[in-house]
N, C-alpha and C positions, 0 to 999 in steps of 0.2 A: 229713712236710713236703717239699714239692717244691723242688728246687734249680734255679731257672730261670736262674741266672747262667751255667751251663756252656754250652759250645759245641754239644755233641751232645744236643739235646733232641728227643724224638719228637713227632710231630704230636699224639698223644693228650695228652701233657703240656702242649703249648701250648694245646690246646682247654680242658683243665681249668683251667689258669692264667687264661685269659680268662673262663671261666664263674665262677670263684671271685671274680675282680675285680668282675664285674658283679653277682654275688649279694651281695657285701659292700657294694656301692654301692647296693643295692636298685633295680637297673634293671629294674623290673617295670611295675606299673600306670601310675602317673603320672610315674615317673622314666624317663629314657632317657640314653643316652650318645651324644654326637656322634661321627661317624666319625673326625674328626681327633683325638679324645681317647681312642679305643680303645687306641692303642699307648702312651699315656703310662704311665710307671712300669715299662716293660719295657726291657731293654738294647737299644741301637740295632741290634745285629746280629740281633736276633730280631723286629724290627718287621714285616718282610715276612711272616714266618711267622705272626705274630699275625693279620695281615689275611687271610692264606690260611685260617687256622683259623676266623676269623669267617665267611668266605664258605662254608666247609664246614658249619659249624653252621647257617647260614641254609638251605642246601640240605637238611639233615636235618630242618629244622623246629624246631630248638631255640632259635634266635634269630629275632627279627622285625626287619625293616628297612623303614623308610618315609621318604619325603622330608619334610624340615622346613626351610623356609627355603632356604638356598643349598647345604645338604649333607644327607646322610642321617643318621638317628638309629637307634640299635640298642637293643633291649629283649630281655629274657628272655621266652620263650613260657610264660606262666603255666599253660597247659593241660598242660604237660609238666614242671612244677616238681619232681615226684617223681623223674623220670628225671635231671634236672639235679642234684638233691641227691645221688643215688646216685653219679653221675660224680664230683662234687666230693669226696665222702667217701672215695673210693679213695686220694686223695693228701693231703687236708686234714682237719682236725677242725673241725666246725661248732659 
């Protein structure tokens, strides 16, 4: 289990914590998460790191971002769901 409350969290741990949150919320086919809701549930001192992790995962092609109304929404890239599960299973039990 990943301890996300501590101050010294690596970028990989932040990415996995975000992927785990999105996976558990089933942010895939028809579900998505608004950009303003991505950082909810994380400590305030890590919110900037979570947004940076989301942008990193978007560049890698693991997350999908598209405009929806007044802000962007984020989804998991279902074409790479196997890779996403492997990343999550390093730190969490599914």
